[in-house]
Every structure is written in structure tokens, then in C-alpha cells.
C-alpha positions in Angstrom: 106.2 54.1 64.9 104.2 55.8 67.3 107.7 57.2 69.0 108.3 59.1 66.3 104.8 60.8 65.7 104.4 61.8 70.0 108.2 62.9 69.7 107.9 65.6 66.5 105.0 67.8 67.9 106.4 68.9 71.7 109.1 71.7 70.9 107.2 73.8 68.4 103.7 74.4 70.7 104.3 77.7 71.9 104.6 80.6 70.5 104.7 83.0 72.9 106.9 82.1 76.2 104.6 82.0 79.6 107.1 84.2 81.1 105.6 87.3 78.8 102.2 86.6 79.7 103.1 86.8 83.6 105.2 90.1 82.7 102.2 91.7 81.4 100.2 90.7 84.3 102.7 91.9 86.7 102.9 95.4 84.4 99.1 95.7 85.1 99.6 94.4 88.8 102.4 97.7 89.2 100.4 100.1 87.2 97.4 98.9 89.5 99.6 99.5 92.7 100.7 103.3 91.3 97.7 104.7 92.1 98.6 105.4 95.5 102.2 106.5 95.0 101.2 109.6 93.5 98.2 110.5 95.9 100.2 112.4 98.7 101.3 115.0 96.5 98.1 115.6 95.0 95.8 115.0 98.3 98.5 117.2 100.6 96.5 120.3 99.6 92.9 119.6 100.1 93.5 117.8 103.2 95.2 120.7 105.2 92.4 123.0 103.6 90.0 120.7 104.9 91.5 119.5 108.1 93.7 122.4 108.8 96.6 119.8 109.6 99.7 121.2 109.1 102.9 119.7 106.2 105.0 118.1 108.6 101.5 115.7 110.0 100.7 114.6 106.6 104.3 114.2 105.4 104.2 112.1 108.9 101.6 109.9 107.6 103.9 109.9 103.7 106.8 108.8 105.9 105.1 106.0 108.3 103.8 104.6 104.8 107.7 104.8 102.8 109.1 103.3 105.8 106.8 100.4 105.6 106.8 99.4 101.9 110.7 99.9 102.3 110.7 97.4 105.4 108.1 95.0 104.1 110.0 94.4 100.8 112.9 92.1 101.3 110.3 89.8 103.9 108.2 90.2 100.8 110.6 89.3 98.8 110.6 85.5 100.7 106.9 85.2 101.4 107.1 85.2 97.6 109.1 82.4 98.0 107.5 80.2 100.1 104.0 80.8 99.6 104.4 82.0 96.1 104.4 85.2 93.9 100.4 85.0 92.9 98.7 85.0 96.5 101.1 87.7 98.0 100.2 90.1 94.7 96.9 89.8 95.4 97.3 90.1 99.1 99.3 93.7 98.5 96.7 94.7 96.1 93.5 94.2 98.2 95.5 95.9 101.2 96.5 98.6 99.1 92.6 99.3 97.9 91.1 98.8 101.0 93.7 101.6 102.5 92.9 104.6 100.1 89.1 103.3 100.2 89.0 103.7 104.2 90.8 107.6 103.9 87.4 108.6 102.7 85.9 108.5 106.6 89.0 109.6 108.6 88.3 112.8 110.4 91.3 113.0 112.8 95.6 112.9 111.9 96.0 109.8 113.3 93.5 108.1 111.5 95.5 108.8 108.0 98.1 107.7 109.7 96.8 104.4 109.6 94.9 104.2 106.0 98.1 106.0 104.1 100.6 105.1 106.3 99.9 101.2 108.2 97.6 99.9 105.8 99.0 101.2 102.5 102.5 101.2 103.6 102.1 97.2 103.9 100.7 96.7 100.4 102.7 99.4 98.7 106.0 96.9 99.8 104.7 94.0 99.6 104.6 95.4 95.2 107.5 96.8 95.7 110.1 96.9 93.1 111.4 93.6 94.3 108.3 92.6 93.2 109.6 93.2 89.5 113.6 91.2 90.2 111.2 88.0 91.8 109.9 88.3 88.4 112.5 89.1 86.1 114.9 86.3 87.9 112.4 83.5 88.5 111.2 83.6 84.9 113.9 84.9 82.5 117.2 83.7 81.5 118.1 86.7 79.8 116.8 90.3 79.0 116.5 90.2 83.0 117.0 93.8 82.7 115.6 94.8 80.1 112.6 93.0 82.2 113.2 94.4 85.2 113.0 97.9 83.4 110.2 97.0 81.7 108.6 96.2 84.8 109.8 99.2 87.2 108.3 101.8 84.0 105.0 100.0 85.8 105.1 102.1 88.2 105.5 105.6 86.4 102.4 104.1 84.3 100.4 104.2 87.2 101.7 107.6 88.2 100.6 108.8 84.4 97.5 107.3 84.1 96.3 108.3 87.8 97.9 111.3 88.7 95.8 113.8 86.6 92.3 112.3 87.1 93.6 112.0 91.2 94.0 116.1 90.6 90.6 116.5 88.7 88.7 115.1 91.3 90.3 116.3 94.2 89.4 120.1 93.0 86.4 118.8 91.9 84.1 116.5 93.7 86.8 116.2 96.3 89.3 114.5 97.6 87.3 111.6 98.5 86.0 110.4 95.3 90.0 110.4 94.4 90.6 107.9 97.2 87.6 105.8 95.6 89.7 105.8 92.5 92.8 104.8 93.4 91.4 101.9 95.5 89.4 100.8 92.8 92.3 100.9 90.3 94.2 98.4 92.5 91.3 96.2 93.8 90.8 96.0 89.2 94.1 94.1 89.0 93.2 91.5 91.9 91.2 88.8 89.6 93.8 88.9 86.7 96.7 88.3 89.0 94.9 85.5 90.4 93.7 83.7 86.9 97.4 84.9 85.3 100.2 85.1 87.3 102.2 82.2 87.5 104.5 81.3 90.7 107.2 79.7 88.2 107.7 78.6 85.2 107.5 75.0 86.3 104.0 75.1 87.8 103.7 75.5 83.7 106.1 72.9 82.5 108.6 75.4 80.8 111.9 76.3 81.4 113.1 80.0 82.4 112.6 82.4 78.8 116.1 82.0 77.0 117.2 79.1 79.4 118.7 75.6 77.7 117.8 72.0 78.7 120.5 70.7 80.9 122.7 67.8 79.7 121.6 64.9 81.5 122.6 63.6 84.5 123.2 67.3 85.2 121.7 68.8 88.8 118.5 70.9 88.0 117.3 74.1 90.0 115.4 77.5 89.5 118.9 79.1 89.6 120.8 76.4 87.4 120.3 78.5 84.6 122.0 81.6 85.6 125.6 82.3 85.2 125.9 85.5 86.2 127.3 85.4 89.7 129.6 82.9 91.4 126.2 82.0 94.0 125.1 79.9 91.6 127.0 77.2 91.6 125.7 77.2 95.2 121.7 78.1 94.0 120.5 74.6 93.3 120.9 73.2 96.2 119.8 75.8 98.2 116.8 76.8 96.2 115.8 73.6 97.1 115.6 74.1 100.6 114.9 77.8 101.3 111.1 78.3 100.1 110.1 75.3 103.0 111.4 77.9 105.4 109.6 80.9 107.3 110.2 83.6 105.2 110.8 86.5 108.5 114.1 83.2 108.8 115.0 83.9 105.7 115.2 87.5 105.5 117.4 88.0 107.8 120.0 85.5 107.1 120.2 86.9 103.5 120.8 90.1 105.5 123.5 88.8 107.7 125.1 87.2 104.9 124.7 90.2 102.3 126.2 92.6 105.5 129.3 91.1 105.6 130.4 92.4 101.8 130.9 95.9 101.5 129.3 96.5 98.0 126.0 96.1 99.9 126.9 99.1 101.9 127.4 101.1 98.8 124.1 100.1 97.3 122.7 100.6 100.3 124.2 104.3 100.8 123.4 104.9 96.8 119.2 103.6 96.4 118.6 105.6 100.1 120.0 108.7 98.2 117.6 107.8 95.5 114.5 107.4 97.5 114.9 110.5 99.3 115.2 112.3 96.0 112.4 111.0 94.1 109.6 109.6 96.7 110.7 111.6 99.3 110.8 115.1 98.0 109.7 115.0 94.3 106.9 112.7 94.8 105.9 114.0 97.7 106.4 118.1 98.0 106.5 118.9 94.4 102.8 119.7 93.9 103.2 122.1 97.8 106.7 123.3 96.5 104.5 124.5 93.3 102.2 125.6 94.6 103.5 128.3 97.0 105.5 129.7 93.8 101.5 130.4 92.5 100.9 127.2 90.5 97.6 125.6 89.9 97.8 122.0 91.4 96.7 120.4 88.4 99.6 122.4 85.8 102.0 120.5 88.7 99.9 117.1 88.9 100.7 117.5 84.7 103.9 118.3 85.2 104.8 115.0 87.9 102.7 112.9 84.7 104.6 113.8 82.4 107.7 112.9 84.9 106.2 109.7 84.6 105.5 109.4 80.9 109.8 110.1 80.4 110.4 107.6 83.4 108.7 104.9 81.1 110.8 105.4 78.7 114.0 106.5 80.6 113.7 103.2 82.8 113.4 100.8 79.7 116.6 102.2 78.3 118.4 102.0 81.4 117.5 98.6 81.3 118.7 97.7 77.6 121.8 99.0 78.7 122.4 97.5 82.2 122.2 94.5 80.0 125.4 95.7 77.7 126.9 98.3 79.9 128.6 97.9 83.6 125.8 99.0 85.8 127.9 101.0 88.6 129.0 103.5 85.5 125.6 103.2 85.0 124.1 104.9 88.6 127.2 107.2 89.1 126.1 108.8 86.1 121.8 108.7 87.2 123.0 111.1 90.7 124.8 112.7 89.0 122.6 114.0 85.9 119.6 113.9 89.1 121.8 116.2 91.6 122.2 118.9 88.2 118.6 118.9 88.1 117.5 119.2 91.4 120.5 122.2 92.2 118.3 123.9 89.0 115.0 123.1 90.5 114.3 126.0 92.9 115.8 128.9 90.0 112.4 127.0 87.6 109.5 126.9 89.5 107.5 130.0 89.2 103.0 130.5 88.4 103.2 128.7 84.8 105.1 126.1 82.9 108.0 127.8 81.2 110.2 126.0 78.3 113.6 125.5 81.1 110.3 123.5 83.1 109.7 121.6 81.1 113.4 120.3 79.9 113.7 119.5 84.1 110.7 117.5 83.9 111.6 115.5 80.3 115.5 114.9 82.3 114.2 113.9 85.7 112.0 111.7 84.3 114.5 110.3 82.1 116.0 109.9 85.3 113.6 109.5 88.2 113.8 105.1 88.7 116.8 104.5 85.9 118.9 103.2 89.0 116.7 100.1 89.2 118.0 98.1 86.8 121.4 98.4 87.4 121.2 97.9 90.8 119.2 95.2 90.6 121.6 93.7 88.5 124.4 94.2 91.0 122.7 92.3 93.4 121.7 89.4 90.6 125.8 89.7 89.9 127.0 89.7 93.2 124.4 87.4 95.4 123.2 85.0 93.1 120.3 83.2 94.2 119.9 85.3 97.0 119.9 88.9 95.2 116.1 89.0 94.7 115.7 89.1 98.4 118.9 91.4 99.4 117.5 93.5 96.3 114.2 93.7 98.9 117.0 95.0 101.7 118.7 97.6 99.1 115.3 99.0 98.2 114.6 99.4 102.3 117.1 101.7 102.4 115.6 103.3 99.2 112.6 103.9 101.3 113.9 104.6 104.3 116.0 107.4 102.6 112.9 108.7 101.2 110.8 108.5 104.5 113.3 110.6 106.1 113.5 113.2 103.4 109.3 113.7 102.7 109.9 114.2 106.8 112.4 116.6 106.5 111.2 118.4 103.9 107.9 118.9 105.4 109.5 120.3 108.8 111.5 122.3 106.6 109.0 124.1 104.7 107.0 124.5 108.0 110.1 126.5 109.4 111.3 128.5 106.2 108.0 129.0 104.5 109.9 127.6 101.6 111.3 124.6 99.6 115.0 125.7 98.9 117.1 124.1 101.2 115.4 121.1 100.7 116.5 121.1 97.2 119.7 121.7 97.3 120.5 119.6 100.0 119.5 116.8 97.8 121.3 118.4 94.8 124.3 117.5 96.9 123.7 113.9 98.1 123.1 113.0 94.5 127.0 113.8 94.3 127.6 111.8 97.1 125.4 108.9 95.4 127.3 109.2 92.5 131.1 109.2 94.0 129.6 106.2 95.8 128.6 104.4 92.5 131.7 105.2 90.3 134.0 103.1 93.2 132.2 100.2 93.7 133.9 97.3 93.9 133.4 93.9 92.0 133.0 91.6 95.2 131.3 88.9 93.7 134.5 86.4 94.0 134.5 87.1 98.3 131.1 86.4 97.8 132.8 82.8 98.0 134.1 83.0 101.2 130.5 84.1 103.0 128.7 80.6 103.7 125.4 79.7 102.4 123.9 77.0 104.6 122.5 74.7 102.2 
């Protein structure tokens, strides 16, 4: 009679699945890491005024940051598999906080390359969008697109929370106080990460959210509940061995396998353009460009904060749509709308905020990183167990594109005295990205011919 008493309570103990707690902490971590993402555009003019550095020099610091931001991502995904999500995330937040705080001591241009570029680049790279994909793929068997959309919106929320304060502090007490605020925001999340960010469902004795218990005798593993790609059948054996491998070797092996699939290169090209037209141009140069037209920096920062607000709405909506519609078509639509916005932007910039600028900010905000959920979904569909690391490499291309655009736009500004040609070039690139995305083929079946070692 004791057996029924021990069996009946077990299935109904948890009301909220632990995956949602992990997702909430991951969201806060992304918010804390996002502070610096908005900082260069706000701090660029104050640094120029104090030290006399050119736009090209400061753009170079941002470019180093963006390159490291991107190149660190695939290795960070592999490190999360090897050492756990919690440890990598905590170290990343400490690097961001330290790099931002040490910025207050810079007196020469090479020092800003070290703090803005090296330290914060490594930290933000480890907290890149691949972090969102890793959380979603590890903890969720359903609603992954929605979860990636919500977590990606965490970066936008960080921009929304920090940007107006950074702009105000940079004008009144000074840019050093703004840097300290960013550092404090990143460090404040570390205790929550260490306490609540669990590495896997197995760590707390549950299945991923939405997963069903395997049948008796079935082979189980982290990917055995994922039916979204052909690589899922090979995943259990692979998943059992991969976490014990060197993280760098794992990342490079995944790159070698993915490079044999055409879809990978299509995603790389599209996401490089995505980075160029968001972080590289708008994120870095919108405020200086608006300042060139006589708009106060605080006003321009407020517009970017509105972009962040609508980005939250757009990215979550994109995640919802990705769970229901063809992600390839969604990407094509997103890129084309972004291109139209960039094409008209030079006509909208002025000393005051006109209604047309509000329309631009709303549309661009809805589109800002709406590309992330469908891109991550394609990576998961095509590459299965390797999906998170593949997305890391695709995201690396995103940041390389952003770095190139940030540096090129700064050079254009120094050479011509305005950003107009940079905006037009970006609009043309968006059209190219839309065409590439619309023509992505379903390579999932072809992936079976690519050897995946056990």
C-alpha cells in the first residue's frame, strides 16, 4: 500500500517549469550586458571634445569590439557546452563591468582600444545572441522561436534602460560617470546568474519544457526530444561526447562541417549585412549623424531608446511568427523593410524631431533584430545538435559586418563631412540580403551526407 502513496504526488509538484526561471535570469543577464551596446554612440562626441580624437579612431575601437564580439561567440557556445552556461555567463559579465569601469582612466587613444575593444569585446561576445540560442535549445523543446525572441529583446531592453541615463550623465557629470553606470549594471546581475542560472534541465531533474518522457528502452540525450532537424537522430551519441572535447576544437569542427552546406553561407552573408545595418551603422553612428544636423545628443539618444522599445515588441513578435511561418520568407521581408528605412533616413534627419522621424524609429525598431529568431531557427533545422555553435559562427559574421560598417562609416564621415553615402550603401546591402534570404534552399536532407563524428 506504500507504493501508490509514493507514486502519486510526483507528477504535480511543479507549477512553473524551471526553464522559465532560467529564461528570466538569462533575460536580466542580457539586459545587464547590453549597457555598453548603446554607449559608443552616446560617448563618442564627449570623448572627441575632451581628447580631440577623430571619428575614425573611435570607430576603430568600436570595430575591434564588434570583431571580438562576433569571433568570441562560437567559442563561447562551445565553452558553455564544456564548462556550463552559468560559469561562462558570469565571467562575461565581469569582463564587461571591468572594461567599462577601467574606461574612466583612459588618457590616450590606444587605451580606449584596450577597454572598449578587447575587454568589452570578449565579454559581450560571450554574452552574444548565441547565448539566447543556447538557452532556448537546451531548456525548451517547444516555443523556441518565442523564447529566442524574448531573450533577444533583452538586449534591446538594456539599450532602452541605459541609453537615456548614459546620455544625461555624459552631458552633466560627464562620460566617466556614464561608464561607471554601465559597469555597475553588468556586475549587478552576476549574483543572480550564479544562484539561478542552471546549466541544463538534468541539473534540476526535469526534461526540457515541452518535452515528453521517452518510451521505455529509448535512447535519450539532450537532443533526443528535438525533431526539428535531420541531425537530431545522431544527436544523442554526439551530445554525450561533445561536452568533453576542447571547446575551441569543437567550435572549429562544427565550422568545418557547416561550411560544406550552402545554407550556412547564405545565412553568413545575410547576417553580415544585418550587423552592418544595425550595430555598425545605426547603433554606432546615428547619434553623431543626428548631432551633425543640429539635434541634441539627448534627443537622439531618446530616439534610439524608442528603437529599443519597439525592438522588444518586434523581436518577440518575430519569435512568435517564426514558430508558425517559413523563416526564410520572414528574413527576406525584414531585410527589405530595413533597406527602405535606410534609404529615406538622410531625408529625415534634422535639428528637431519630425513626425516622419517617429515613423522611421518605430519601423526600424520593430525590424532591429527581428532577424534573429528565424536565423536561429534555420540553424537548428538544418544543423540539429550543432545548431547553437553554427549560430555562433553566423553571429560572428554579423559582428564582422558591423565592425566593417562602423569603421567605414567613420571614414566616410571624416572624408565627406556627412554620413549620407553610408546610409545609401547600407540600403543597397539590405536589398541584397533580402534576395539571398528568399532564395535559401532547404538543405536539411543534404546535411545527412556531411559526416558527424560520434
